[in-house]
C-alpha positions as CSV (number, residue, x, y, z in Angstrom):
1,X,144.8,89.6,52.1
2,X,146.0,85.9,51.3
3,X,143.6,83.7,49.5
4,X,141.5,81.6,51.7
5,X,142.0,84.2,55.1
6,X,139.5,86.2,56.8
7,X,140.0,89.6,58.2
8,X,141.0,87.6,61.6
9,X,143.8,86.1,59.9
10,X,141.9,82.5,60.4
11,X,142.1,80.4,57.3
12,X,138.4,80.0,55.7
13,X,139.0,77.4,53.0
14,X,138.3,73.8,53.9
15,X,140.9,71.6,54.8
16,X,141.1,67.8,55.3
17,X,143.2,65.6,57.8
18,X,143.1,62.0,58.1
19,X,143.7,60.3,61.2
20,X,144.2,56.6,61.6
21,X,143.0,54.7,64.7
22,X,142.6,51.3,65.8
23,X,139.6,50.1,67.6
24,X,140.3,49.1,70.9
25,X,136.8,48.6,72.3
26,X,133.3,50.2,72.4
27,X,134.3,53.3,74.1
28,X,138.0,53.6,73.2
29,X,140.4,53.8,70.0
30,X,144.0,53.9,70.1
31,X,145.8,56.4,67.8
32,X,149.7,57.1,67.4
33,X,151.3,59.9,68.8
34,X,152.9,61.5,65.9
35,X,149.4,61.8,63.6
36,X,147.7,63.0,66.9
37,X,150.2,65.8,67.7
38,X,150.0,66.6,63.7
39,X,146.0,66.9,64.0
40,X,146.4,69.2,67.0
41,X,148.9,71.5,65.4
42,X,146.6,71.8,62.2
43,X,143.8,72.9,64.2
44,X,145.8,75.4,66.1
45,X,147.6,76.8,63.0
46,X,143.9,77.1,61.6
47,X,143.1,79.4,64.0
48,X,146.3,81.7,63.7
49,X,148.4,80.0,66.3
50,X,152.2,80.2,64.8
51,X,153.6,76.9,64.0
52,X,156.3,77.0,66.4
53,X,153.5,77.7,69.0
54,X,151.1,75.2,68.1
55,X,154.1,72.6,68.2
56,X,154.4,73.2,71.7
57,X,150.7,72.9,72.6
58,X,150.4,69.8,70.7
59,X,153.1,68.0,72.4
60,X,152.0,69.3,76.0
61,X,148.7,67.6,75.2
62,X,149.7,64.6,73.6
63,X,152.5,64.1,76.0
64,X,149.9,63.8,79.0
65,X,147.9,61.4,77.1
66,X,151.1,59.5,76.3
67,X,151.7,59.2,80.1
68,X,148.2,58.2,80.6
69,X,147.1,61.7,82.3
70,X,144.2,62.2,79.7
71,X,142.4,64.7,82.0
72,X,145.3,67.1,80.7
73,X,145.5,65.7,77.3
74,X,143.6,66.6,73.9
75,X,140.4,66.4,76.3
76,X,141.3,69.8,76.7
77,X,141.7,71.0,73.3
78,X,138.3,71.8,72.2
79,X,138.0,74.4,74.9
80,X,141.2,75.9,73.7
81,X,139.8,76.0,70.3
82,X,136.6,77.6,71.4
83,X,138.4,80.0,73.2
84,X,141.2,80.8,70.4
85,X,138.1,81.6,68.0
86,X,136.4,83.8,70.0
87,X,139.1,85.8,71.9
88,X,139.6,84.1,75.1
89,X,142.9,83.3,74.0
90,X,145.2,85.5,72.1
91,X,146.8,83.4,69.3
92,X,149.8,85.6,68.5
93,X,150.5,86.9,72.4
94,X,153.9,88.6,72.7
95,X,155.5,87.7,76.3
96,X,156.8,90.9,77.6
97,X,159.5,90.9,80.4
98,X,158.1,93.1,82.9
99,X,161.1,92.9,85.7
100,X,164.1,90.8,85.4
101,X,167.4,90.1,87.6
102,X,170.2,87.8,86.8
103,X,168.3,84.7,88.5
104,X,164.5,85.6,88.1
105,X,162.0,87.3,85.6
106,X,158.3,87.9,85.4
107,X,156.4,87.8,82.0
108,X,153.2,89.3,81.2
109,X,151.8,86.7,79.0
110,X,149.6,89.0,76.7
111,X,146.5,86.5,77.3
112,X,148.4,84.0,75.3
113,X,148.4,80.1,75.4
114,X,149.2,79.1,78.9
115,X,151.3,76.0,77.8
116,X,153.3,78.3,75.6
117,X,154.1,80.8,78.1
118,X,155.0,78.2,80.6
119,X,157.3,76.3,78.5
120,X,159.3,79.5,77.8
121,X,159.3,80.5,81.1
122,X,160.7,77.1,82.0
123,X,163.3,77.7,78.9
124,X,164.0,81.0,80.8
125,X,164.7,79.4,84.3
126,X,166.9,76.8,82.9
127,X,169.2,79.5,81.1
128,X,169.5,81.4,84.3
129,X,170.1,78.6,86.4
130,X,173.0,77.8,84.4
131,X,174.8,80.9,85.3
132,X,173.3,81.5,88.8
133,X,172.3,77.9,90.2
134,X,168.6,78.7,90.2
135,X,166.2,80.3,88.0
136,X,162.8,81.5,89.0
137,X,160.4,82.7,86.4
138,X,156.8,83.8,86.6
139,X,154.1,84.4,84.5
140,X,150.7,86.7,84.8
141,X,148.1,87.2,82.3
142,X,147.8,83.8,80.9
143,X,145.6,81.0,80.4
144,X,145.4,77.1,81.3
145,X,148.4,75.6,81.0
146,X,147.8,71.7,81.1
147,X,150.0,69.0,82.9
148,X,152.9,70.4,84.9
149,X,154.9,67.5,84.1
150,X,155.8,68.9,80.8
151,X,157.7,71.9,82.4
152,X,159.3,70.0,84.9
153,X,160.7,67.4,82.1
154,X,162.2,70.4,80.5
155,X,164.2,70.8,83.5
156,X,165.1,67.3,83.8
157,X,166.2,67.0,80.0
158,X,168.7,69.9,81.0
159,X,169.9,67.6,84.0
160,X,167.9,70.3,86.4
161,X,165.4,69.7,89.0
162,X,162.5,71.7,87.9
163,X,159.4,72.9,90.2
164,X,156.0,74.2,88.5
165,X,152.8,75.3,89.9
166,X,150.0,77.5,88.6
167,X,146.6,79.2,89.9
168,X,143.2,78.1,88.5
169,X,139.7,79.0,88.3
170,X,137.8,79.4,91.7
171,X,136.1,75.9,91.8
172,X,136.6,75.2,95.5
173,X,136.2,77.1,98.7
174,X,139.0,78.1,101.0
175,X,139.2,75.4,104.3
176,X,135.9,76.2,106.4
177,X,134.1,78.3,103.6
178,X,131.6,77.8,101.2
179,X,132.2,80.2,98.4
180,X,134.2,79.2,95.4
181,X,137.6,81.2,95.5
182,X,140.5,79.2,94.8
183,X,140.9,75.6,92.9
184,X,142.7,72.2,93.5
185,X,145.8,73.9,92.5
186,X,148.8,71.8,91.5
187,X,152.3,71.4,92.1
188,X,155.1,69.4,90.0
189,X,158.5,68.4,91.1
190,X,160.7,66.5,88.6
191,X,164.2,65.0,89.6
192,X,166.6,63.6,87.2
193,X,167.9,60.0,88.1
194,X,170.2,57.6,86.5
195,X,169.2,54.1,85.5
196,X,166.2,54.7,87.2
197,X,163.2,56.7,85.4
198,X,163.3,60.4,86.5
199,X,161.0,61.2,89.7
200,X,158.1,63.5,88.6
201,X,155.7,64.3,91.4
202,X,152.5,66.0,89.7
203,X,149.6,66.3,91.9
204,X,146.5,68.3,92.2
205,X,146.1,69.4,95.7
206,X,142.4,68.3,95.5
207,X,141.2,64.8,96.1
208,X,141.2,65.2,92.1
209,X,141.4,67.7,89.5
210,X,138.4,69.3,87.8
211,X,140.1,67.3,84.5
212,X,140.1,64.0,86.0
213,X,136.4,64.6,87.2
214,X,135.2,65.6,83.7
215,X,137.1,62.2,82.2
216,X,134.9,60.4,84.8
217,X,131.8,62.1,83.6
218,X,132.7,61.3,79.6
219,X,133.4,57.8,80.6
220,X,130.2,57.4,82.7
221,X,131.7,56.4,85.9
222,X,131.1,57.4,89.3
223,X,133.8,59.0,91.5
224,X,135.3,57.5,94.5
225,X,134.2,58.6,98.0
226,X,135.6,61.7,99.5
227,X,136.4,63.5,96.2
228,X,133.4,65.8,95.6
229,X,130.7,67.4,97.3
230,X,127.4,68.9,95.8
231,X,126.4,72.7,95.9
232,X,125.3,72.3,99.5
233,X,128.3,70.7,100.7
234,X,127.1,67.0,100.6
235,X,129.3,64.1,99.5
236,X,128.5,63.0,96.2
237,X,129.7,60.5,93.7
238,X,128.1,62.2,90.6
239,X,131.0,64.0,88.8
240,X,128.3,66.2,86.9
241,X,128.4,68.1,89.8
242,X,131.8,69.7,89.3
243,X,129.8,71.4,86.4
244,X,126.9,72.5,88.7
245,X,128.2,74.3,91.8
246,X,129.8,71.1,93.5
247,X,133.4,71.5,94.7
248,X,136.6,69.4,94.9
249,X,137.6,68.5,98.4
250,X,141.4,69.4,99.3
251,X,143.8,66.3,99.9
252,X,144.5,66.1,103.8
253,X,142.0,68.7,104.9
254,X,143.4,71.9,106.3
255,X,146.8,70.5,105.5
256,X,146.3,70.4,101.7
257,X,144.5,73.5,101.9
258,X,147.7,75.4,103.0
259,X,149.7,73.9,100.3
260,X,147.0,75.3,97.8
261,X,147.3,78.6,99.6
262,X,151.1,78.6,99.2
263,X,150.7,77.7,95.4
264,X,148.2,81.0,95.0
265,X,150.5,83.0,96.8
266,X,153.8,82.0,94.4
267,X,151.5,82.5,91.3
268,X,148.5,85.0,91.4
269,X,149.9,87.1,94.5
270,X,153.6,87.1,93.8
271,X,153.4,87.5,90.2
272,X,150.9,90.4,90.5
273,X,148.3,88.8,88.7
274,X,144.6,87.8,88.9
275,X,143.7,85.7,92.0
276,X,140.5,84.2,93.7
277,X,137.5,85.3,91.8
278,X,139.3,87.5,89.7
279,X,140.0,84.5,87.3
280,X,137.8,83.1,84.6
281,X,136.7,79.7,84.6
282,X,138.4,77.3,81.5
283,X,134.6,76.4,80.5
284,X,132.8,79.7,81.2
285,X,133.0,83.4,79.4
286,X,135.0,81.8,76.8
287,X,135.5,85.2,75.3
288,X,137.3,86.3,78.3
289,X,140.8,85.4,79.1
290,X,141.4,83.6,82.3
291,X,144.2,85.9,83.6
292,X,146.1,82.5,85.1
293,X,149.6,83.1,86.6
294,X,152.4,80.7,86.7
295,X,155.6,80.1,88.6
296,X,158.5,77.7,87.5
297,X,161.9,77.0,89.3
298,X,165.0,75.5,87.9
299,X,167.8,74.2,90.1
300,X,171.0,73.3,88.4
301,X,172.1,70.1,90.1
302,X,176.0,70.9,89.4
303,X,175.8,74.2,91.8
304,X,175.8,71.4,95.0
305,X,177.0,68.3,93.5
306,X,178.8,66.7,90.5
307,X,175.9,65.6,88.5
308,X,177.1,62.0,87.7
309,X,177.5,61.7,91.6
310,X,173.8,63.2,92.0
311,X,172.0,60.6,89.3
312,X,174.2,57.9,91.3
313,X,172.8,59.0,94.6
314,X,169.3,59.2,93.4
315,X,169.7,55.5,92.2
316,X,171.0,54.4,95.5
317,X,168.0,56.3,97.2
318,X,165.4,54.5,94.7
319,X,167.2,51.2,95.2
320,X,166.6,51.5,99.0
321,X,163.2,52.7,99.0
322,X,162.2,49.6,96.6
323,X,164.1,47.3,98.7
324,X,161.0,47.8,101.3
325,X,159.0,44.8,101.8
326,X,155.7,45.1,100.4
327,X,152.4,45.9,102.3
328,X,149.8,43.7,102.3
329,X,147.7,44.2,99.3
330,X,150.5,46.2,97.6
331,X,152.9,45.3,94.8
332,X,155.8,47.1,96.2
333,X,157.0,50.8,96.7
334,X,156.4,52.8,93.5
335,X,158.0,56.1,92.8
336,X,156.2,59.4,91.8
337,X,156.0,59.1,87.7
338,X,156.8,55.5,87.5
339,X,153.4,54.3,86.5
340,X,153.1,57.1,84.1
341,X,156.7,56.3,82.7
342,X,155.4,52.5,82.1
343,X,152.1,54.0,80.5
344,X,154.5,56.2,78.1
345,X,156.7,53.3,77.1
346,X,153.5,51.0,76.5
347,X,151.7,53.9,74.3
348,X,154.7,55.0,72.7
349,X,154.4,51.1,71.0
350,X,150.9,50.3,71.0
351,X,149.2,53.9,70.6
352,X,147.5,56.2,72.4
353,X,144.1,55.2,74.3
354,X,141.4,57.7,73.7
355,X,137.8,57.9,74.5
356,X,135.6,58.1,71.2
357,X,133.5,60.7,73.0
358,X,136.8,63.0,73.5
359,X,137.6,62.2,69.9
360,X,134.2,63.0,68.3
361,X,134.3,66.2,69.9
362,X,137.5,67.2,68.3
363,X,136.0,66.2,64.9
364,X,132.9,68.2,65.6
365,X,134.7,71.6,66.7
366,X,136.9,70.4,63.5
367,X,134.2,70.8,60.9
368,X,133.1,73.7,62.5
369,X,136.2,75.3,61.6
370,X,136.6,74.2,58.4
371,X,138.5,71.1,58.7
372,X,136.9,67.7,57.8
373,X,139.0,65.0,60.1
374,X,138.6,61.8,58.5
375,X,139.0,59.1,61.3
376,X,139.8,56.2,59.6
377,X,139.5,53.1,61.9
378,X,141.3,49.9,61.5
């Protein structure tokens, strides 16, 4: 056995990591993306996650924070670490191809990290799309996979249109019921453009996501009307109900529920994985894999149109939309992903804004793992 390693392969000698931050206000600090990614990688490798896989998870989480989507950023790291420590996530998962055709594949995720498995699924879908025009890959037996924009962006970088969805913990009922049996499932569609930023529509199909509501709880902010109901189905602005039996309402009433149903069919049902109450909540039963399923699709633009012509057409379409006169009280037409792109540009220069409470929780669990994180505030 290597010096400093336990029987589980996890390292036991104490490590130290310095994380420089700048004070923003009483509740917030700013941290540069590179040291934040390095810290995430250090903690994951500490728990026997291979370096390459740790890098994928770190990029996924920090990318979400960089885009201002803190609900799917390093806020999620502590629960990933707790699951890795006690068996809810397999750090050395070996994805197995269960079925494969020239244009499709189904992977068994071996209870691994959802972001690693979904990123690899999209890589496979892109390779297949290059030869067939379209590549579709699914995963079952996985875990929480973070922000969908990360995977759609893989396709965009390859000059393709990317689509991603996943199923999730049963924290909301079917339309017309009261028993939690599904979640505010997400759908992501990413489209490349030319001189305009790519279009990335990435949305949970509930009025909000659980992560965003937890962010409100962390920041002590009440919820907007219409997001959440308590355990008896009564409207509430208290974000703590999401932890205590309340549920998130779907967007658009029964129409939003129909889209959630479609996402569940494309993932848990079609992929032969768990669905409904068969899934484990991310924050409960931490020693039990969640059994999530994911579905990604890559569409090669070149199979339909010259890529240069397509990007020019996308730019022309965006120009047409933005030429619309602004509605009263509006700053004009905004494209999906535009605000996140602007946030990414700003935070790449000025540092990522993180809640002190989130950073404090990471420091605490790191200490439990034998890693002293020195937060050097300037």
